[in-house]
VOVEXSE-105504 format. One record per residue (C-alpha): residue in one letter; residue number from 0; x, y, z. Coordinates in Angstrom, 3 decimals, decimal comma, m for minus. Each point is the difference from the previous one (the first is absolute). Layout:
BEGIN
<"a" NUM <X Y Z>>
...
This chain:
BEGIN
<"m" 0 <68,130 71,049 86,181>>
<"i" 1 <3,381 m1,697 0,518>>
<"l" 2 <0,414 m3,474 1,028>>
<"i" 3 <3,718 m0,954 0,192>>
<"k" 4 <0,877 m4,134 0,617>>
<"n" 5 <2,371 m2,214 0,667>>
<"g" 6 <2,382 2,746 0,918>>
<"t" 7 <2,126 m0,926 3,214>>
<"l" 8 <m0,941 3,395 2,470>>
<"l" 9 <2,358 1,721 1,964>>
<"d" 10 <m1,242 2,382 2,454>>
<"p" 11 <2,601 1,099 2,967>>
<"a" 12 <m2,674 1,800 0,926>>
<"s" 13 <m1,995 m2,304 1,556>>
<"g" 14 <2,443 m3,043 m0,219>>
<"r" 15 <m2,066 m2,046 m2,585>>
<"s" 16 <2,137 m1,746 m2,631>>
<"g" 17 <m1,242 m2,999 m2,693>>
<"l" 18 <m2,263 m0,400 m2,515>>
<"f" 19 <m2,934 1,369 m0,153>>
<"d" 20 <m2,717 1,827 m2,436>>
<"i" 21 <m0,593 3,461 0,644>>
<"l" 22 <m3,646 1,440 m1,811>>
<"i" 23 <0,857 4,775 m0,063>>
<"d" 24 <m3,885 1,535 m0,108>>
<"e" 25 <0,749 3,802 m1,317>>
<"e" 26 <2,290 1,398 2,090>>
<"q" 27 <0,335 m2,846 3,005>>
<"i" 28 <1,430 m3,514 0,469>>
<"a" 29 <m3,822 m1,719 0,628>>
<"r" 30 <1,097 m3,594 0,269>>
<"i" 31 <3,245 m1,938 0,887>>
<"g" 32 <m0,736 m4,156 m0,164>>
<"a" 33 <1,639 m3,223 m0,806>>
<"c" 34 <1,229 m0,105 m3,445>>
<"g" 35 <m3,389 m0,684 m2,091>>
<"s" 36 <m2,143 1,166 3,055>>
<"l" 37 <m1,166 3,211 m1,371>>
<"d" 38 <m1,006 m1,423 m3,769>>
<"d" 39 <m3,714 0,411 0,896>>
<"m" 40 <m0,395 2,268 2,071>>
<"a" 41 <2,088 2,825 m2,322>>
<"k" 42 <m2,913 m0,891 m2,226>>
<"e" 43 <m3,161 0,451 2,496>>
<"y" 44 <1,866 3,229 1,029>>
<"l" 45 <0,509 1,074 m3,760>>
<"s" 46 <m4,397 m0,764 m0,864>>
<"m" 47 <m1,056 1,685 3,376>>
<"k" 48 <1,678 2,621 m1,122>>
<"l" 49 <m1,462 m0,105 m3,675>>
<"m" 50 <m2,958 m0,769 1,329>>
<"e" 51 <0,331 3,636 2,133>>
<"d" 52 <1,344 2,405 m2,995>>
<"p" 53 <m1,005 m2,100 m3,323>>
<"t" 54 <1,722 2,318 m1,530>>
<"l" 55 <3,357 0,145 1,873>>
<"t" 56 <3,148 0,385 m1,932>>
<"g" 57 <2,855 m2,360 0,398>>
<"g" 58 <m2,205 m2,202 0,862>>
<"e" 59 <2,297 m3,347 m0,442>>
<"l" 60 <1,747 m2,366 1,640>>
<"t" 61 <4,406 0,224 m0,881>>
<"e" 62 <1,527 m2,694 1,101>>
<"i" 63 <3,459 0,281 0,668>>
<"d" 64 <2,066 m3,775 0,514>>
<"a" 65 <2,969 0,480 2,587>>
<"s" 66 <1,492 m3,246 m0,687>>
<"g" 67 <3,377 0,181 1,161>>
<"c" 68 <0,096 3,758 0,981>>
<"i" 69 <m0,373 1,123 3,438>>
<"v" 70 <m2,906 3,176 0,134>>
<"a" 71 <1,520 1,926 2,821>>
<"p" 72 <m1,133 3,543 1,595>>
<"g" 73 <0,969 2,640 m2,266>>
<"l" 74 <3,221 1,856 0,430>>
<"v" 75 <0,210 2,390 1,695>>
<"d" 76 <3,065 3,344 m0,425>>
<"c" 77 <m0,087 2,629 2,130>>
<"h" 78 <2,897 1,850 m2,334>>
<"v" 79 <m0,328 1,239 m3,145>>
<"h" 80 <0,697 2,908 m1,704>>
<"f" 81 <m2,304 0,615 m3,119>>
<"r" 82 <1,581 3,233 m0,565>>
<"d" 83 <m3,566 1,331 m0,065>>
<"p" 84 <m0,836 3,018 m0,459>>
<"g" 85 <3,378 1,890 m1,097>>
<"f" 86 <1,704 m2,253 m1,511>>
<"t" 87 <m1,578 m2,568 m2,380>>
<"y" 88 <2,222 m1,260 m2,932>>
<"k" 89 <1,712 m2,012 2,634>>
<"e" 90 <m3,164 m1,530 1,341>>
<"d" 91 <m3,997 1,202 0,234>>
<"i" 92 <m2,614 m0,955 2,370>>
<"t" 93 <m1,173 m2,378 m2,568>>
<"t" 94 <2,557 m2,196 m1,428>>
<"g" 95 <1,228 m0,198 3,548>>
<"a" 96 <m2,387 m1,496 1,034>>
<"k" 97 <m0,363 m1,927 m3,121>>
<"a" 98 <4,061 m1,192 1,162>>
<"a" 99 <m1,811 m1,113 2,900>>
<"a" 100 <m2,950 m2,102 m0,584>>
<"k" 101 <2,068 m2,288 m2,460>>
<"g" 102 <2,959 m0,223 3,363>>
<"g" 103 <m3,356 m0,780 1,864>>
<"f" 104 <m0,525 2,683 2,048>>
<"t" 105 <m3,542 1,252 0,914>>
<"t" 106 <0,715 2,584 2,295>>
<"v" 107 <3,167 2,710 m0,727>>
<"v" 108 <1,087 2,992 2,528>>
<"m" 109 <1,368 2,841 m2,416>>
<"m" 110 <2,293 2,241 1,360>>
<"g" 111 <0,173 3,472 m0,301>>
<"n" 112 <3,476 1,392 m1,001>>
<"t" 113 <m2,840 1,457 m2,611>>
<"e" 114 <m0,217 3,636 m1,797>>
<"p" 115 <m1,554 0,936 1,361>>
<"h" 116 <0,577 m2,212 3,400>>
<"m" 117 <m2,767 m1,950 1,716>>
<"d" 118 <m0,053 3,294 3,213>>
<"n" 119 <m3,195 0,829 m0,641>>
<"v" 120 <m3,323 m0,482 m0,513>>
<"d" 121 <m1,192 0,179 m3,322>>
<"t" 122 <3,413 m2,047 m1,701>>
<"i" 123 <m0,873 m2,595 2,209>>
<"k" 124 <m3,770 m0,131 m0,894>>
<"d" 125 <1,158 0,362 m4,132>>
<"v" 126 <2,149 m3,203 0,573>>
<"l" 127 <m2,736 m2,160 1,669>>
<"a" 128 <m2,696 0,740 m2,852>>
<"r" 129 <2,624 m0,572 m2,581>>
<"g" 130 <0,963 m2,975 1,919>>
<"a" 131 <m3,367 m1,861 0,367>>
<"e" 132 <m0,507 m0,138 m3,543>>
<"t" 133 <2,915 m2,708 m0,594>>
<"g" 134 <m1,876 m2,889 1,253>>
<"i" 135 <2,771 m0,946 2,762>>
<"k" 136 <0,064 2,552 3,619>>
<"v" 137 <2,025 2,955 m0,398>>
<"l" 138 <0,386 1,810 3,192>>
<"t" 139 <2,260 2,640 1,401>>
<"c" 140 <2,039 1,280 2,692>>
<"g" 141 <0,543 3,293 0,778>>
<"n" 142 <3,149 1,807 0,664>>
<"v" 143 <1,426 0,516 3,425>>
<"t" 144 <1,190 3,747 m0,259>>
<"r" 145 <m1,295 3,390 m2,856>>
<"d" 146 <1,759 m1,114 m3,275>>
<"m" 147 <2,037 m2,115 1,434>>
<"v" 148 <2,789 2,203 1,345>>
<"g" 149 <m0,346 m1,339 4,114>>
<"k" 150 <m0,408 3,293 0,749>>
<"e" 151 <m4,087 0,163 1,054>>
<"l" 152 <m2,645 m3,121 0,642>>
<"v" 153 <m2,949 0,032 m2,335>>
<"d" 154 <m3,144 m0,092 1,053>>
<"m" 155 <0,197 m3,586 0,698>>
<"d" 156 <m4,530 0,223 1,400>>
<"a" 157 <m0,202 1,609 m3,382>>
<"l" 158 <1,794 m2,987 m2,090>>
<"m" 159 <m1,851 m2,401 1,718>>
<"a" 160 <m2,778 1,221 m0,852>>
<"a" 161 <0,472 0,190 m3,596>>
<"g" 162 <0,783 m3,947 0,248>>
<"a" 163 <4,323 0,188 1,172>>
<"v" 164 <0,229 m4,147 1,274>>
<"l" 165 <3,397 1,167 1,432>>
<"f" 166 <2,883 2,681 0,002>>
<"t" 167 <2,991 0,339 m1,651>>
<"d" 168 <2,492 1,972 m2,124>>
<"d" 169 <1,741 m2,825 m1,655>>
<"g" 170 <2,962 1,134 m1,475>>
<"k" 171 <0,739 2,863 2,514>>
<"p" 172 <1,519 m0,927 2,909>>
<"i" 173 <m1,634 1,924 2,970>>
<"t" 174 <3,025 1,598 1,045>>
<"d" 175 <m1,197 2,644 2,643>>
<"a" 176 <m0,120 m2,498 3,734>>
<"g" 177 <m2,206 2,183 1,715>>
<"l" 178 <m2,222 0,273 m2,380>>
<"m" 179 <m0,378 m4,038 m0,990>>
<"e" 180 <m0,998 m0,054 3,815>>
<"k" 181 <m2,863 2,170 m0,381>>
<"a" 182 <m0,644 m1,570 m3,398>>
<"c" 183 <m0,091 m3,387 1,746>>
<"v" 184 <m2,022 1,334 3,397>>
<"e" 185 <m3,036 1,233 m2,799>>
<"a" 186 <m0,556 m3,093 m1,993>>
<"a" 187 <0,131 m1,652 3,647>>
<"k" 188 <m2,971 1,723 1,180>>
<"r" 189 <m1,429 m0,904 m3,314>>
<"g" 190 <1,248 m3,504 m0,104>>
<"m" 191 <2,051 0,560 m3,288>>
<"i" 192 <2,992 m1,375 m1,104>>
<"i" 193 <2,773 1,797 m1,263>>
<"s" 194 <2,329 m1,929 m2,525>>
<"l" 195 <3,488 1,213 m0,812>>
<"h" 196 <2,167 0,232 m2,379>>
<"e" 197 <3,756 m0,266 2,748>>
<"e" 198 <2,613 1,476 m2,013>>
<"d" 199 <1,900 2,835 1,719>>
<"p" 200 <1,135 2,493 m2,698>>
<"s" 201 <2,901 1,076 1,776>>
<"f" 202 <1,693 m3,421 0,137>>
<"i" 203 <0,020 0,141 m4,034>>
<"k" 204 <1,705 1,179 m2,787>>
<"e" 205 <m1,465 m1,927 m2,884>>
<"n" 206 <m2,901 m2,095 1,319>>
<"g" 207 <m1,405 m3,381 m2,125>>
<"i" 208 <3,219 m1,734 0,295>>
<"n" 209 <1,491 m1,203 3,141>>
<"a" 210 <3,135 0,776 1,040>>
<"g" 211 <2,506 m2,969 0,081>>
<"e" 212 <1,430 m1,605 m2,388>>
<"v" 213 <m1,997 0,153 m3,596>>
<"a" 214 <0,047 4,069 1,069>>
<"e" 215 <3,407 0,278 m0,255>>
<"k" 216 <0,486 m1,827 m3,441>>
<"l" 217 <m2,175 2,280 m1,117>>
<"g" 218 <1,662 3,025 1,384>>
<"l" 219 <m3,012 0,826 2,352>>
<"s" 220 <m0,419 0,754 3,506>>
<"g" 221 <m2,979 m1,503 m0,034>>
<"s" 222 <m2,777 m0,175 2,872>>
<"p" 223 <1,149 m1,595 3,732>>
<"r" 224 <m1,597 m2,062 2,021>>
<"d" 225 <m0,050 2,323 2,131>>
<"a" 226 <m2,777 2,327 m1,300>>
<"e" 227 <m2,343 m2,267 0,462>>
<"i" 228 <0,961 m1,592 3,489>>
<"a" 229 <0,254 3,406 1,356>>
<"m" 230 <m3,426 0,841 m1,092>>
<"v" 231 <m1,692 m2,904 1,162>>
<"k" 232 <1,972 m0,024 3,754>>
<"r" 233 <m1,551 3,549 0,380>>
<"d" 234 <m3,677 m0,923 m1,173>>
<"i" 235 <m0,523 m3,516 2,056>>
<"e" 236 <1,081 2,469 3,109>>
<"i" 237 <m2,208 2,560 m1,235>>
<"a" 238 <m2,926 m2,778 m0,252>>
<"e" 239 <0,526 m1,598 3,070>>
<"k" 240 <m0,210 3,734 1,848>>
<"t" 241 <m3,177 0,844 m1,126>>
<"g" 242 <m1,466 m3,399 m1,125>>
<"a" 243 <m0,327 0,832 m3,334>>
<"e" 244 <0,003 m2,630 m2,396>>
<"i" 245 <2,135 0,263 m3,505>>
<"v" 246 <1,469 m1,937 m2,932>>
<"v" 247 <3,365 m0,207 m1,419>>
<"q" 248 <m0,158 m0,124 m3,635>>
<"h" 249 <2,369 m2,557 m1,861>>
<"i" 250 <2,819 m1,088 2,695>>
<"s" 251 <2,897 m0,283 m1,486>>
<"a" 252 <2,398 m0,410 3,021>>
<"a" 253 <m0,217 m3,227 2,372>>
<"e" 254 <0,900 2,304 2,715>>
<"s" 255 <m3,330 1,487 m0,341>>
<"v" 256 <m1,476 m3,394 m0,524>>
<"d" 257 <1,540 m0,730 3,894>>
<"m" 258 <m1,168 3,776 1,189>>
<"i" 259 <m3,712 m0,951 m0,618>>
<"r" 260 <0,017 m3,495 0,658>>
<"e" 261 <1,063 1,860 3,748>>
<"a" 262 <m2,249 2,240 m0,198>>
<"r" 263 <m3,131 m1,809 m0,170>>
<"a" 264 <1,316 m2,996 2,334>>
<"r" 265 <m0,042 3,124 2,324>>
<"g" 266 <m3,764 0,911 m1,590>>
<"v" 267 <0,987 3,112 m1,757>>
<"k" 268 <m2,483 0,273 m2,950>>
<"v" 269 <2,215 0,090 m2,648>>
<"h" 270 <m0,558 m1,875 m3,377>>
<"a" 271 <2,692 m0,946 m3,034>>
<"e" 272 <m1,292 m0,247 m3,667>>
<"a" 273 <2,852 m2,118 m2,223>>
<"t" 274 <m0,051 m0,032 m3,814>>
<"p" 275 <0,414 m2,315 m2,486>>
<"h" 276 <3,306 1,709 m1,493>>
<"h" 277 <2,176 m0,725 3,392>>
<"f" 278 <m0,658 m2,478 0,748>>
<"t" 279 <0,965 m1,558 m3,408>>
<"l" 280 <3,212 2,369 m1,074>>
<"t" 281 <2,706 1,649 1,613>>
<"e" 282 <2,676 2,751 m0,946>>
<"d" 283 <1,423 m2,628 m2,245>>
<"a" 284 <m3,333 0,562 m2,348>>
<"v" 285 <1,223 3,439 m1,021>>
<"l" 286 <2,855 m1,143 m1,100>>
<"k" 287 <m2,640 m2,267 m2,328>>
<"y" 288 <m2,714 2,051 m0,749>>
<"g" 289 <1,541 3,801 0,196>>
<"s" 290 <m2,632 2,419 1,203>>
<"l" 291 <m2,607 m2,948 m0,525>>
<"a" 292 <1,102 m0,936 3,512>>
<"k" 293 <0,377 3,355 1,674>>
<"m" 294 <m3,051 0,988 2,722>>
<"n" 295 <0,190 1,570 3,112>>
<"p" 296 <0,443 m1,462 2,810>>
<"p" 297 <2,858 m1,878 m1,822>>
<"l" 298 <0,547 m3,101 m1,276>>
<"r" 299 <2,369 m1,705 2,872>>
<"l" 300 <2,308 m2,698 1,337>>
<"e" 301 <m0,757 m4,493 m0,272>>
<"s" 302 <m0,400 0,943 3,624>>
<"d" 303 <m2,489 2,927 m0,216>>
<"r" 304 <m2,016 m2,599 m2,448>>
<"q" 305 <0,304 m2,937 2,278>>
<"a" 306 <m1,319 2,017 3,572>>
<"i" 307 <m2,836 1,306 m2,203>>
<"i" 308 <m1,107 m3,249 m0,915>>
<"a" 309 <m0,166 m1,093 3,524>>
<"g" 310 <m1,806 3,363 1,129>>
<"l" 311 <m2,752 m1,522 m2,299>>
<"k" 312 <0,597 m3,703 1,673>>
<"d" 313 <m0,509 0,986 3,420>>
<"g" 314 <m2,583 2,976 m0,240>>
<"t" 315 <2,345 3,169 0,129>>
<"i" 316 <m0,876 0,693 m3,391>>
<"d" 317 <m4,168 0,499 m0,017>>
<"m" 318 <m0,056 0,496 m4,071>>
<"i" 319 <1,786 0,002 m3,179>>
<"a" 320 <m0,565 3,194 m1,918>>
<"t" 321 <0,827 0,860 m4,309>>
<"d" 322 <1,268 3,307 0,962>>
<"h" 323 <m1,175 m0,270 m3,663>>
<"a" 324 <1,818 3,243 m1,559>>
<"p" 325 <m0,345 0,471 m3,785>>
<"h" 326 <2,259 2,075 m1,625>>
<"s" 327 <0,123 0,911 m3,971>>
<"r" 328 <2,856 m1,854 m1,935>>
<"e" 329 <1,556 3,409 m0,378>>
<"e" 330 <0,281 0,512 3,290>>
<"k" 331 <1,878 m3,678 1,235>>
<"q" 332 <2,587 0,750 m3,032>>
<"k" 333 <1,321 2,976 1,518>>
<"e" 334 <3,600 m0,515 1,305>>
<"l" 335 <m0,563 m2,416 2,972>>
<"s" 336 <0,701 3,395 2,388>>
<"q" 337 <m2,639 1,711 m1,209>>
<"a" 338 <m2,707 m2,587 m1,003>>
<"p" 339 <m2,621 0,154 2,355>>
<"s" 340 <m1,048 m2,459 2,517>>
<"g" 341 <m2,700 m3,012 0,048>>
<"i" 342 <m0,818 m3,339 m2,265>>
<"t" 343 <m3,126 m0,964 m0,687>>
<"g" 344 <m1,504 m3,408 2,226>>
<"l" 345 <m4,056 m0,390 m0,510>>
<"e" 346 <0,270 m2,325 m2,110>>
<"t" 347 <2,702 m2,289 0,678>>
<"s" 348 <m0,227 0,126 4,401>>
<"l" 349 <m2,116 m3,491 0,851>>
<"s" 350 <2,678 m1,989 m3,018>>
<"l" 351 <2,846 1,949 2,037>>
<"g" 352 <m1,650 m1,391 2,806>>
<"i" 353 <m0,197 m3,549 m1,196>>
<"r" 354 <3,401 m0,760 m1,435>>
<"e" 355 <1,998 2,504 2,514>>
<"l" 356 <m1,976 m1,221 3,900>>
<"v" 357 <m1,943 m3,047 m0,927>>
<"n" 358 <1,942 m2,079 m2,174>>
<"t" 359 <2,480 0,303 2,004>>
<"g" 360 <m1,498 m1,492 2,871>>
<"m" 361 <m0,370 3,905 2,125>>
<"l" 362 <m3,375 0,446 m0,026>>
<"t" 363 <m3,351 m2,507 m0,679>>
<"m" 364 <m2,418 1,293 m2,259>>
<"g" 365 <m2,107 1,317 2,446>>
<"e" 366 <2,768 2,044 1,888>>
<"l" 367 <0,519 1,961 m3,313>>
<"i" 368 <m3,633 0,275 m0,691>>
<"y" 369 <m0,467 1,739 3,674>>
<"r" 370 <3,248 2,839 m1,050>>
<"m" 371 <m1,676 0,413 m2,971>>
<"s" 372 <m3,307 0,522 0,909>>
<"t" 373 <m2,037 m0,773 3,342>>
<"g" 374 <3,305 1,264 1,599>>
<"p" 375 <0,278 3,079 m1,662>>
<"a" 376 <m3,681 0,932 0,282>>
<"r" 377 <m0,512 m0,794 4,390>>
<"v" 378 <3,254 2,318 0,295>>
<"y" 379 <m2,095 2,972 m1,807>>
<"g" 380 <m3,564 m1,307 0,812>>
<"l" 381 <m1,381 m0,630 m3,715>>
<"d" 382 <m2,508 m1,971 m1,393>>
<"a" 383 <1,843 m2,958 m1,245>>
<"g" 384 <1,923 m2,687 0,659>>
<"e" 385 <m1,825 m2,508 0,286>>
<"i" 386 <m3,037 m3,051 m1,598>>
<"r" 387 <m3,199 m0,250 2,295>>
<"e" 388 <m3,342 0,151 m1,319>>
<"g" 389 <m1,597 3,084 0,333>>
<"g" 390 <3,771 1,973 m1,171>>
<"a" 391 <0,744 1,665 m2,926>>
<"a" 392 <0,885 m1,994 m2,857>>
<"d" 393 <3,615 1,208 0,309>>
<"l" 394 <2,199 m3,575 m1,546>>
<"v" 395 <2,984 m0,681 m1,532>>
<"i" 396 <0,267 m3,502 m2,434>>
<"f" 397 <3,593 m1,377 m0,747>>
<"s" 398 <1,695 m2,988 m0,859>>
<"p" 399 <2,911 m0,009 2,506>>
<"s" 400 <2,465 m1,884 m2,136>>
<"e" 401 <m1,122 0,644 m3,564>>
<"e" 402 <2,841 2,150 m1,768>>
<"w" 403 <m0,758 3,546 m1,500>>
<"s" 404 <1,898 2,320 m2,555>>
<"f" 405 <m0,099 4,193 1,222>>
<"v" 406 <0,783 0,919 m3,470>>
<"q" 407 <m2,613 2,832 0,281>>
<"s" 408 <m1,034 2,912 2,764>>
<"v" 409 <m3,473 0,959 m0,444>>
<"s" 410 <1,178 3,177 2,551>>
<"k" 411 <1,049 2,449 m2,147>>
<"s" 412 <3,658 m0,354 1,111>>
<"s" 413 <2,447 m3,312 m0,160>>
<"n" 414 <2,738 1,168 2,265>>
<"t" 415 <0,474 m3,241 2,403>>
<"p" 416 <3,116 m2,567 m0,579>>
<"f" 417 <m2,691 m2,779 m0,405>>
<"l" 418 <m0,760 1,125 m3,642>>
<"g" 419 <0,309 m2,895 m2,288>>
<"q" 420 <0,439 m2,749 3,731>>
<"r" 421 <m2,363 m3,597 m0,856>>
<"m" 422 <m1,649 m0,225 3,783>>
<"p" 423 <m1,989 m2,216 2,166>>
<"g" 424 <m3,498 1,309 0,599>>
<"k" 425 <m2,002 0,293 m3,116>>
<"i" 426 <m3,045 1,206 1,207>>
<"y" 427 <m3,355 m0,890 m2,097>>
<"a" 428 <m2,733 3,121 1,981>>
<"t" 429 <m0,133 2,654 1,976>>
<"i" 430 <m4,127 0,935 1,413>>
<"c" 431 <m0,019 2,976 1,736>>
<"n" 432 <m4,256 1,145 1,608>>
<"g" 433 <m1,325 m3,425 m1,882>>
<"k" 434 <1,407 0,866 m4,187>>
<"v" 435 <3,419 m1,389 m1,052>>
<"v" 436 <2,313 3,140 m0,374>>
<"y" 437 <2,661 m1,987 m1,694>>
<"s" 438 <m0,316 m3,300 m2,002>>
<"a" 439 <2,925 m2,576 m1,035>>
């Protein structure tokens, strides 16, 4: 049993905020009350439990003093790569979950560009069983197409029955418009969402770097913004035609934000996610950090960064997702055109949100937590993102103003330009299912 005392509760789901104590009994939130009001109740709860079962192990009350800290719903990231199975030298489910817990996440959804892919029941059941042993809620997608080659749809019913919570071929755009329309029809029948990597490969000579001034300086062609814009436009039209619900992943271009805003205004069921690196950095970061700033879609211009922030502010972009994408040091040390795209992000996401969005006055803290917890949970229909009596005891406790140094990652990989930086938002504890899974 855990009693969290003197913390500033911030729950975007209910709109409740202020100084409260929270009593956790087993996996649930038992009571929420004014500061100091739950001490006797906690002792009575514990006494009653011990009377019912004198052999109860762990029959003690743990108090956490959250003075000066925010107590928020555990963060939710619906776009992570744990590289498991198949590429566990980069990351595995255990180390990925540790990085998530350190970053305040209690629920994550793994992408399916693994080996084998998440296009079959056995693989999905395997990763979910191992994810259940990590302490946090590790969920998984199912692929849209078999082998992620965009030729044949998966058995959606079988993958849903195995536990897939969304469908995506993340990393490989679905270029066949006819197949995409068919996938949307089938997903809509089942009330499922398709999450989309929107880059048309026919536009791209070299991925990971924006086609612009920086690419020219480096003697590269890069990835033009039209690669994203064209597919976002196409898939909004398909979603509108079929009534399907889609998510545009890791949005990078201002035009994409505008199209989604307009589509949502006329009732199209389209959502969007933004990554911390896309609302923090621009293409200039490639000159400073090299391959550590290479990702798909690439970092673009300051005007795009500002458009993404505006989209987060007005709700056009529902959620922040890390696209946590570990790679080995050896892979990232290859020359820029040969190095793989992607950066890690679970351990720094909250801090970058505070630094770039809250401390700049662009979002309130409540709006940030909504985008990082309540929002993604609601989009995908997950049991997460709220603090309520009887609800899951999934919480993050952090000091928004206190700084910390990101000097070492608990992920297997540390391919991030943010390593070595001091950041606001020190996380003191992550609690999932009523157990402390990370403590500073």
